[in-house]
N, C-alpha and C positions, 0 to 999 in steps of 0.2 A: 376180141371186144372188156366183154366179159372181164376176163381176167382181169386185161389193166386195172377194171372199177371195183375189180375186188381187191387189188392190192392197193391203190389208190387209199382205196377203204381202212383198209387196218393201215398204216398210218396215219389215219384218224384228219385224211382231210375227204374235203368234196370234193364232188363230178358233175358238172354239170352240162346237158345237152341240149344247149338251146334250140327254146323249143317243143323239147320233148320233157325235162325235166330234171329235176334233179337228186343224186344221191346224198348224204350223205348221214355222218353215223348220231347216230345220242347218245344217249347215259341213261340206264336205266337204275332207281337207288335203290336199295334194298328194302323189301318189306314183308307181310305177315301174312301166308298162307293159310292154306286147307289140304294137308290132303286125301287126294280126290278118293281113292281108296276108303281110308281107316279113318274121311275127317279130321285125323290128329294135327293142331295146327307147328304153325313151321317157315322157318324165318327161308322167303326165296331171296336166289343171293342176287348183290348190281351187278348187273349185265348191257354189254356196252352192242347197243342191235345197227342193224341199218334201217334207214329212214328215206321214202322217198315217195316226192313230192311231184306230180306230175305242174308241167307248163303250161298255156295259154289254147298254147294250140292243141295239144292231146284233152285238153281235156274238153274246147271245144269240137274237135272231131269224132270225141266221146260221146255224148251227150249238146248237138246241137240246141242254138235256143231256137224256141218255140216262139219269140217276138213276144212275150207276157214279162213281165215284171214278179212277180212273187214275191208277199211282203215277207219282211224274217220278223222272228220275234227278237224284241228285243232284249 
């Protein structure tokens, strides 16, 4: 199953597992950074990265609701 997900993501397609979550490929743009050892500025190349978004039932099973509403920042 993991091989199929990896192959599908390599093609640039998304994989959705109902109730579990969604795997997709996102493109990160090139950006400026610093070399961790020397501190010298460097360019970090653009890259395609896998991203996972958990489904509602997975989120509920990991962190069940306490019944209290949480105030959100605007």
